[in-house]
DSSP file (Angstrom, degrees, kcal/mol; ACC not computed):
  #  RESIDUE AA STRUCTURE BP1 BP2  ACC     N-H-->O    O-->H-N    N-H-->O    O-->H-N    TCO  KAPPA ALPHA  PHI   PSI    X-CA   Y-CA   Z-CA
    1    1 A X     >        0   0    0      0, 0.0     4,-2.5     0, 0.0     5,-0.2   0.000 360.0 360.0 360.0 -50.7    1.3   -8.6  -16.5
    2    2 A X  H  >  +     0   0    0      1,-0.2     4,-3.2     2,-0.2     5,-0.2   0.874 360.0  53.2 -61.0 -39.9    4.4   -8.6  -14.4
    3    3 A X  H  > S+     0   0    0      2,-0.2     4,-2.3     1,-0.2    -1,-0.2   0.915 111.0  47.0 -65.3 -40.0    6.6   -9.8  -17.2
    4    4 A X  H  > S+     0   0    0      2,-0.2     4,-2.1     1,-0.2    -2,-0.2   0.950 114.4  47.4 -60.2 -50.3    5.3   -6.8  -19.4
    5    5 A X  H  X S+     0   0    0     -4,-2.5     4,-2.1     1,-0.2     5,-0.3   0.927 113.3  47.6 -58.4 -49.3    5.9   -4.4  -16.6
    6    6 A X  H  X>S+     0   0    0     -4,-3.2     4,-3.4     1,-0.2     5,-0.9   0.884 109.9  52.1 -64.7 -39.4    9.4   -5.7  -15.8
    7    7 A X  H  X5S+     0   0    0     -4,-2.3     4,-1.0     4,-0.2    -1,-0.2   0.910 112.5  45.7 -64.9 -40.0   10.5   -5.6  -19.4
    8    8 A X  H  <5S+     0   0    0     -4,-2.1    -2,-0.2    -5,-0.2    -1,-0.2   0.857 124.7  31.2 -69.4 -33.6    9.4   -2.0  -19.8
    9    9 A X  H  <5S+     0   0    0     -4,-2.1    -2,-0.2    -5,-0.2    -3,-0.2   0.771 137.6  16.6 -95.5 -30.2   10.9   -0.9  -16.6
   10   10 A X  H  <5S-     0   0    0     -4,-3.4    -3,-0.2     2,-0.3    -2,-0.1   0.520  92.7-119.1-123.2  -7.2   14.0   -3.1  -16.1
   11   11 A X  S  <<S+     0   0    0     -4,-1.0     2,-0.3    -5,-0.9    -4,-0.2   0.567  86.3  84.5  79.6   5.0   14.6   -4.6  -19.6
   12   12 A X  S    S-     0   0    0     -6,-0.9    -2,-0.3     2,-0.1    -1,-0.2  -0.959  76.6-132.0-136.9 155.7   14.1   -8.2  -18.2
   13   13 A X  S    S+     0   0    0     -2,-0.3     2,-0.6    -7,-0.1    -7,-0.2   0.477  80.9  97.8 -83.2  -3.1   11.1  -10.4  -17.6
   14   14 A X  S    S-     0   0    0     -8,-0.1    -2,-0.1   -11,-0.1     2,-0.1  -0.755  74.9-129.4 -94.0 127.0   12.3  -11.2  -14.1
   15   15 A X        -     0   0    0     -2,-0.6     2,-1.4     1,-0.1     3,-0.1  -0.403  12.8-126.3 -73.2 148.0   10.7   -9.2  -11.3
   16   16 A X  S    S+     0   0    0      1,-0.2     4,-0.1    -2,-0.1     7,-0.1  -0.319  74.1 117.1 -85.5  54.8   13.0   -7.5   -8.7
   17   17 A X        +     0   0    0     -2,-1.4     2,-1.6     6,-0.1    -1,-0.2  -0.140  18.8 131.9-118.3  37.3   11.2   -9.1   -5.8
   18   18 A X  S    S-     0   0    0      1,-0.2     3,-0.1    -3,-0.1    -1,-0.1  -0.481 101.2 -50.3 -90.1  67.6   13.7  -11.4   -4.1
   19   19 A X  S    S+     0   0    0     -2,-1.6     2,-0.8     1,-0.2    -1,-0.2   0.462  96.3 142.2  84.6   3.4   13.0  -10.2   -0.6
   20   20 A X     >  -     0   0    0      1,-0.2     4,-2.2    -4,-0.1    -1,-0.2  -0.687  34.3-166.1 -82.4 106.9   13.3   -6.4   -1.4
   21   21 A X  H  > S+     0   0    0     -2,-0.8     4,-2.7     1,-0.2     5,-0.2   0.867  87.5  54.7 -61.0 -38.2   10.7   -4.6    0.7
   22   22 A X  H  > S+     0   0    0      1,-0.2     4,-2.4     2,-0.2    -1,-0.2   0.900 108.8  48.2 -64.6 -38.3   11.1   -1.4   -1.3
   23   23 A X  H  > S+     0   0    0      2,-0.2     4,-2.5     1,-0.2    -2,-0.2   0.916 112.8  47.9 -64.4 -42.9   10.4   -3.3   -4.6
   24   24 A X  H  X S+     0   0    0     -4,-2.2     4,-2.4     2,-0.2    -2,-0.2   0.908 113.2  47.8 -64.8 -41.4    7.3   -5.0   -3.1
   25   25 A X  H  X S+     0   0    0     -4,-2.7     4,-2.2     2,-0.2    -2,-0.2   0.911 112.3  50.3 -65.9 -40.0    6.0   -1.7   -1.7
   26   26 A X  H  X S+     0   0    0     -4,-2.4     4,-2.2     2,-0.2    -2,-0.2   0.903 111.1  47.9 -64.2 -41.3    6.7   -0.1   -5.2
   27   27 A X  H  X S+     0   0    0     -4,-2.5     4,-2.5     2,-0.2    -1,-0.2   0.903 109.5  53.8 -66.7 -40.1    4.8   -2.9   -6.9
   28   28 A X  H  X S+     0   0    0     -4,-2.4     4,-1.9     1,-0.2    -2,-0.2   0.884 109.0  49.3 -58.8 -40.2    2.0   -2.5   -4.4
   29   29 A X  H  X S+     0   0    0     -4,-2.2     4,-2.6     2,-0.2     5,-0.4   0.884 108.3  53.1 -67.7 -40.1    1.8    1.2   -5.3
   30   30 A X  H  X S+     0   0    0     -4,-2.2     4,-2.5     1,-0.2    -2,-0.2   0.925 112.0  44.9 -63.2 -41.8    1.7    0.5   -9.0
   31   31 A X  H  < S+     0   0    0     -4,-2.5    16,-3.2     2,-0.2    -1,-0.2   0.867 112.8  52.0 -69.0 -32.7   -1.2   -1.8   -8.5
   32   32 A X  H  < S+     0   0    0     -4,-1.9    -2,-0.2    -5,-0.2    -1,-0.2   0.923 128.7  16.9 -69.6 -43.6   -3.0    0.6   -6.2
   33   33 A X  H  < S-     0   0    0     -4,-2.6    13,-0.2    -5,-0.1    -2,-0.2   0.647  96.7-141.0-106.2 -16.0   -2.8    3.6   -8.6
   34   34 A X     <  -     0   0    0     -4,-2.5     2,-0.4    -5,-0.4    11,-0.2  -0.025  16.4-108.8  72.0 170.3   -2.0    2.0  -12.0
   35   35 A X  E     -A   44   0A   0      9,-2.4     8,-2.8    -4,-0.1     9,-2.0  -0.994  26.7-167.7-142.9 132.1    0.5    3.7  -14.4
   36   36 A X  E     -A   42   0A   0     -2,-0.4     6,-0.2     6,-0.3     5,-0.1  -0.896  20.2-123.0-118.0 150.1   -0.2    5.4  -17.7
   37   37 A X    >   -     0   0    0      4,-3.1     3,-1.5    -2,-0.3     6,-0.0  -0.251  40.6 -94.9 -79.2 176.0    2.2    6.4  -20.5
   38   38 A X  T 3  S+     0   0    0      1,-0.3    -1,-0.1     2,-0.1    -2,-0.0   0.815 127.2  55.9 -64.3 -31.8    2.3   10.1  -21.7
   39   39 A X  T 3  S-     0   0    0      2,-0.1    -1,-0.3     1,-0.0    -2,-0.0   0.481 120.3-109.5 -80.4  -2.4   -0.1    9.2  -24.5
   40   40 A X  S <  S+     0   0    0     -3,-1.5     2,-0.1     1,-0.3    -2,-0.1   0.329  72.5 136.5  94.8  -7.4   -2.6    7.9  -21.9
   41   41 A X        -     0   0    0      1,-0.1    -4,-3.1    -5,-0.1     2,-0.3  -0.450  62.9-101.6 -76.8 150.0   -2.4    4.3  -22.7
   42   42 A X  E     +A   36   0A   0     -6,-0.2    -6,-0.3     1,-0.2     3,-0.2  -0.551  39.1 172.0 -72.6 123.9   -2.3    1.8  -19.7
   43   43 A X  E    S+     0   0A   0     -8,-2.8     2,-0.3    -2,-0.3    -7,-0.2   0.684  79.4  15.1 -96.1 -32.3    1.2    0.5  -18.9
   44   44 A X  E    S-A   35   0A   0     -9,-2.0    -9,-2.4   -14,-0.1    -1,-0.3  -0.926  84.4-129.5-150.7 114.7    0.2   -1.1  -15.7
   45   45 A X        -     0   0    0     -2,-0.3     2,-0.3   -11,-0.2   -11,-0.3  -0.303  23.9-109.1 -69.3 147.0   -3.4   -1.8  -14.7
   46   46 A X        +     0   0    0    -13,-0.2     2,-0.3   -14,-0.1   -14,-0.2  -0.585  42.2 166.3 -73.6 132.0   -5.0   -0.9  -11.4
   47   47 A X     >  -     0   0    0    -16,-3.2     4,-1.9    -2,-0.3     3,-0.2  -0.761  19.0-170.7-151.3  97.9   -5.7   -3.9   -9.2
   48   48 A X  H  > S+     0   0    0     -2,-0.3     4,-2.6     1,-0.2     5,-0.2   0.847  87.1  57.0 -62.6 -36.7   -6.5   -3.3   -5.5
   49   49 A X  H  > S+     0   0    0      1,-0.2     4,-1.9     2,-0.2    -1,-0.2   0.918 110.4  42.5 -59.6 -43.9   -6.3   -6.9   -4.6
   50   50 A X  H  > S+     0   0    0     -3,-0.2     4,-2.4     2,-0.2     5,-0.3   0.836 111.2  57.5 -73.5 -30.7   -2.8   -7.3   -5.9
   51   51 A X  H  X S+     0   0    0     -4,-1.9     4,-2.4   -20,-0.2     5,-0.2   0.927 107.2  47.1 -65.8 -43.8   -1.9   -3.9   -4.2
   52   52 A X  H  X S+     0   0    0     -4,-2.6     4,-2.5     1,-0.2     5,-0.2   0.918 111.4  53.2 -59.8 -43.6   -3.1   -5.3   -0.8
   53   53 A X  H  X S+     0   0    0     -4,-1.9     4,-1.8    -5,-0.2    -2,-0.2   0.941 113.9  39.2 -60.7 -48.5   -1.1   -8.4   -1.4
   54   54 A X  H  X S+     0   0    0     -4,-2.4     4,-2.1     2,-0.2    -1,-0.2   0.843 115.5  51.8 -74.7 -33.4    2.2   -6.7   -2.2
   55   55 A X  H  X S+     0   0    0     -4,-2.4     4,-2.7    -5,-0.3    -1,-0.2   0.907 109.1  50.6 -68.8 -37.6    1.8   -4.0    0.4
   56   56 A X  H  X S+     0   0    0     -4,-2.5     4,-1.6    -5,-0.2    -2,-0.2   0.901 109.4  52.0 -62.9 -41.1    1.1   -6.7    3.1
   57   57 A X  H  < S+     0   0    0     -4,-1.8     4,-0.4    -5,-0.2    -2,-0.2   0.919 113.9  42.4 -63.1 -42.6    4.3   -8.5    1.9
   58   58 A X  H ><>S+     0   0    0     -4,-2.1     3,-1.5     1,-0.2     5,-1.3   0.889 110.5  56.8 -69.8 -38.3    6.4   -5.3    2.3
   59   59 A X  H ><5S+     0   0    0     -4,-2.7     3,-2.2     1,-0.3    -1,-0.2   0.798  93.0  70.0 -67.1 -26.8    4.7   -4.4    5.6
   60   60 A X  T 3<5S+     0   0    0     -4,-1.6    -1,-0.3     1,-0.3    -2,-0.2   0.782  99.5  48.9 -56.7 -26.2    5.8   -7.7    7.0
   61   61 A X  T < 5S-     0   0    0     -3,-1.5    -1,-0.3    -4,-0.4    -2,-0.2   0.090 127.0-102.1-101.7  21.7    9.3   -6.4    7.0
   62   62 A X  T < 5 +     0   0    0     -3,-2.2     2,-0.7     1,-0.2    -3,-0.2   0.775  57.5 170.2  62.6  31.7    8.2   -3.1    8.7
   63   63 A X     >< -     0   0    0     -5,-1.3     4,-2.3     1,-0.2     3,-0.2  -0.646  23.4-154.5 -71.9 112.3    8.2   -1.0    5.6
   64   64 A X  H  > S+     0   0    0     -2,-0.7     4,-2.6     1,-0.2     5,-0.2   0.908  89.9  50.5 -59.8 -48.4    6.6    2.2    6.7
   65   65 A X  H  > S+     0   0    0      1,-0.2     4,-2.2     2,-0.2    -1,-0.2   0.872 111.5  49.4 -62.0 -35.5    5.2    3.3    3.3
   66   66 A X  H  > S+     0   0    0     -3,-0.2     4,-2.9     2,-0.2    -1,-0.2   0.892 109.5  51.8 -70.1 -40.1    3.7   -0.1    2.8
   67   67 A X  H  X S+     0   0    0     -4,-2.3     4,-2.4     2,-0.2    -2,-0.2   0.921 111.2  48.0 -62.2 -42.6    2.1    0.0    6.3
   68   68 A X  H  X S+     0   0    0     -4,-2.6     4,-2.1     2,-0.2    -2,-0.2   0.916 113.4  46.6 -63.9 -42.7    0.6    3.4    5.5
   69   69 A X  H  X S+     0   0    0     -4,-2.2     4,-2.3     2,-0.2    -2,-0.2   0.907 112.1  50.4 -66.2 -41.1   -0.7    2.3    2.1
   70   70 A X  H  X S+     0   0    0     -4,-2.9     4,-2.2     1,-0.2    -2,-0.2   0.906 109.6  50.7 -64.4 -40.5   -2.2   -0.9    3.6
   71   71 A X  H  X S+     0   0    0     -4,-2.4     4,-2.5    -5,-0.2    -1,-0.2   0.905 109.8  51.8 -63.9 -40.0   -3.9    1.2    6.3
   72   72 A X  H  X S+     0   0    0     -4,-2.1     4,-2.4     1,-0.2    -1,-0.2   0.914 109.6  49.0 -59.3 -44.6   -5.4    3.5    3.6
   73   73 A X  H  X>S+     0   0    0     -4,-2.3     5,-2.3     2,-0.2     4,-1.2   0.875 111.5  47.7 -70.4 -34.9   -6.7    0.5    1.7
   74   74 A X  H  <5S+     0   0    0     -4,-2.2     9,-1.9     3,-0.2     3,-0.2   0.925 113.4  50.2 -65.5 -42.8   -8.3   -1.1    4.8
   75   75 A X  H  <5S+     0   0    0     -4,-2.5    -2,-0.2     1,-0.2    -1,-0.2   0.882 119.1  35.6 -63.0 -38.1   -9.8    2.3    5.6
   76   76 A X  H  <5S-     0   0    0     -4,-2.4    -1,-0.2    -5,-0.1    -2,-0.2   0.536 108.0-118.8 -91.2 -10.5  -11.2    2.8    2.1
   77   77 A X  T  <5 +     0   0    0     -4,-1.2     2,-0.7     4,-0.2     5,-0.2   0.865  55.2 159.5  71.1  36.6  -12.1   -0.8    1.4
   78   78 A X  S   <S-     0   0    0     -5,-2.3    -1,-0.2     1,-0.2    -2,-0.1  -0.828  74.2 -16.5 -96.1 112.3   -9.8   -1.0   -1.6
   79   79 A X  S    S+     0   0    0     -2,-0.7     2,-0.3     1,-0.1    -1,-0.2   0.505 137.0  54.2  77.0   0.9   -8.9   -4.7   -2.4
   80   80 A X  S    S-     0   0    0     -7,-0.3     3,-0.1    -6,-0.0    -1,-0.1  -0.965 101.9 -83.9-157.2 152.1  -10.2   -5.7    1.0
   81   81 A X        -     0   0    0     -2,-0.3    -4,-0.2     1,-0.1    -3,-0.1  -0.384  61.2 -92.3 -59.1 144.5  -13.4   -5.3    3.0
   82   82 A X        +     0   0    0     -5,-0.2     2,-0.3    -6,-0.2    -7,-0.2  -0.399  54.1 172.0 -61.8 131.2  -13.5   -1.9    4.8
   83   83 A X     >  -     0   0    0     -9,-1.9     4,-2.2     1,-0.1     5,-0.1  -0.815  18.8-175.3-147.4  96.6  -12.1   -2.5    8.3
   84   84 A X  H  > S+     0   0    0     -2,-0.3     4,-2.5     1,-0.2     5,-0.2   0.843  86.5  54.8 -67.3 -32.4  -11.4    0.5   10.4
   85   85 A X  H  > S+     0   0    0      2,-0.2     4,-2.0     1,-0.2    -1,-0.2   0.917 111.6  44.2 -66.2 -42.5   -9.9   -1.5   13.3
   86   86 A X  H  > S+     0   0    0      2,-0.2     4,-1.9     1,-0.2    -2,-0.2   0.874 111.7  54.7 -68.0 -35.9   -7.3   -3.1   10.9
   87   87 A X  H  X S+     0   0    0     -4,-2.2     4,-2.7     1,-0.2    -2,-0.2   0.948 109.1  46.1 -59.6 -49.2   -6.7    0.3    9.3
   88   88 A X  H  X S+     0   0    0     -4,-2.5     4,-3.0     1,-0.2     5,-0.2   0.871 108.1  58.2 -62.7 -37.0   -5.9    1.9   12.7
   89   89 A X  H  X S+     0   0    0     -4,-2.0     4,-1.7     1,-0.2    -1,-0.2   0.936 111.3  41.1 -60.2 -42.2   -3.7   -1.1   13.6
   90   90 A X  H  X S+     0   0    0     -4,-1.9     4,-2.1     2,-0.2     5,-0.2   0.879 112.6  53.5 -72.3 -37.5   -1.5   -0.4   10.5
   91   91 A X  H  X S+     0   0    0     -4,-2.7     4,-2.9     1,-0.2    -2,-0.2   0.924 109.3  50.9 -61.3 -39.6   -1.6    3.3   11.0
   92   92 A X  H  X S+     0   0    0     -4,-3.0     4,-2.9     2,-0.2    -2,-0.2   0.916 106.5  53.7 -62.5 -42.8   -0.3    2.7   14.5
   93   93 A X  H  X S+     0   0    0     -4,-1.7     4,-0.6     1,-0.2    -1,-0.2   0.919 114.6  40.8 -56.4 -46.6    2.5    0.5   13.3
   94   94 A X  H ><>S+     0   0    0     -4,-2.1     5,-1.9     1,-0.2     3,-0.7   0.892 114.0  53.1 -70.1 -37.9    3.7    3.3   10.9
   95   95 A X  H ><5S+     0   0    0     -4,-2.9     3,-2.6     1,-0.3    -2,-0.2   0.908 101.9  59.0 -66.4 -38.4    3.1    6.0   13.5
   96   96 A X  H 3<5S+     0   0    0     -4,-2.9    -1,-0.3     1,-0.3    -2,-0.2   0.745 102.1  55.7 -61.3 -22.5    5.2    4.1   16.1
   97   97 A X  T <<5S-     0   0    0     -3,-0.7    -1,-0.3    -4,-0.6    -2,-0.2   0.392 127.9 -99.6 -88.1   0.3    8.1    4.4   13.5
   98   98 A X  T < 5 +     0   0    0     -3,-2.6     2,-0.4     1,-0.3    -3,-0.2   0.504  65.8 157.0  96.7   2.8    7.7    8.2   13.4
   99   99 A X     >< -     0   0    0     -5,-1.9     4,-2.0     1,-0.2    -1,-0.3  -0.517  30.1-157.0 -69.0 119.0    5.7    8.6   10.3
  100  100 A X  H  > S+     0   0    0     -2,-0.4     4,-2.4     1,-0.2    -1,-0.2   0.865  89.7  53.0 -68.0 -35.0    3.9   12.0   10.6
  101  101 A X  H  > S+     0   0    0      1,-0.2     4,-2.4     2,-0.2    -1,-0.2   0.932 111.5  46.9 -63.8 -44.3    1.1   11.2    8.2
  102  102 A X  H  > S+     0   0    0      2,-0.2     4,-2.1     1,-0.2    -7,-0.2   0.875 109.8  53.1 -66.0 -37.5    0.3    8.0   10.1
  103  103 A X  H  X S+     0   0    0     -4,-2.0     4,-2.0     2,-0.2    -1,-0.2   0.917 110.1  48.5 -61.3 -43.2    0.4    9.8   13.4
  104  104 A X  H  X S+     0   0    0     -4,-2.4     4,-2.4     1,-0.2    -2,-0.2   0.928 110.5  51.7 -62.0 -45.3   -2.1   12.3   12.0
  105  105 A X  H  X S+     0   0    0     -4,-2.4     4,-2.2     1,-0.2    -2,-0.2   0.868 108.1  51.0 -62.3 -37.0   -4.4    9.5   10.8
  106  106 A X  H  X S+     0   0    0     -4,-2.1     4,-2.0     2,-0.2    -1,-0.2   0.919 109.5  50.9 -64.2 -43.3   -4.3    7.8   14.2
  107  107 A X  H  X S+     0   0    0     -4,-2.0     4,-2.4     1,-0.2    -2,-0.2   0.889 110.6  48.8 -63.0 -38.9   -5.4   11.1   15.8
  108  108 A X  H  X S+     0   0    0     -4,-2.4     4,-2.6     1,-0.2     6,-0.2   0.903 107.9  54.7 -66.3 -38.7   -8.2   11.5   13.3
  109  109 A X  H  X>S+     0   0    0     -4,-2.2     5,-1.8     1,-0.2     4,-1.5   0.905 111.1  45.0 -60.7 -42.9   -9.3    7.9   14.0
  110  110 A X  H  <5S+     0   0    0     -4,-2.0     9,-2.7     2,-0.2    -1,-0.2   0.894 112.6  52.3 -68.4 -39.9   -9.5    8.7   17.7
  111  111 A X  H  <5S+     0   0    0     -4,-2.4    -2,-0.2     8,-0.2    -1,-0.2   0.894 120.2  32.2 -63.6 -40.8  -11.3   12.0   17.0
  112  112 A X  H  <5S-     0   0    0     -4,-2.6    -1,-0.2    -5,-0.1    -2,-0.2   0.561 105.0-123.4 -93.5 -11.0  -14.0   10.3   14.8
  113  113 A X  T  <5 +     0   0    0     -4,-1.5     2,-0.8     4,-0.2     5,-0.2   0.824  54.9 156.2  69.6  32.8  -14.1    7.0   16.8
  114  114 A X  S   <S-     0   0    0     -5,-1.8    -1,-0.2    -6,-0.2    -2,-0.1  -0.822  75.9 -14.3 -94.9 110.1  -13.3    5.0   13.6
  115  115 A X  S    S+     0   0    0     -2,-0.8     2,-0.3     1,-0.2    -1,-0.2   0.485 135.9  49.3  79.3   0.6  -11.7    1.7   14.5
  116  116 A X  S    S-     0   0    0     -7,-0.3     2,-0.3   -28,-0.0    -1,-0.2  -0.943 101.5 -69.1-157.1 173.1  -11.1    2.8   18.1
  117  117 A X        -     0   0    0     -2,-0.3    -4,-0.2     1,-0.1    -3,-0.1  -0.554  58.0-106.4 -72.8 131.7  -12.8    4.4   21.0
  118  118 A X              0   0    0     -2,-0.3    -7,-0.2    -5,-0.2    -8,-0.1  -0.344 360.0 360.0 -61.9 133.1  -13.7    8.1   20.3
  119  119 A X              0   0    0     -9,-2.7    -8,-0.2   -12,-0.2    -1,-0.2   0.322 360.0 360.0-139.3 360.0  -11.4   10.3   22.3
């Protein structure tokens, strides 16, 4: 799968994943949402388990977008069992870096008491 993706997008079968957090986060996004061509055929299949794997790898290097994606997947139970506490933990990491969407999601979690004490 990766070789096909890499050939179509980069012209080579080698993935651009040598420690590049942006590339890992991008790959996580591709797996989370999938990618279709203009004619509707699948270029890159949706796979939540792989999405979690690649977003977690990017999040290890404090990639805010990957942290937010990972939090969403824990919240929705995509590729991992639904876990509101883990979701809030990742939202907080992104929120602490100034991400406004993550800050909003932390506030909602407190409001609803999902993964944290209701406040």
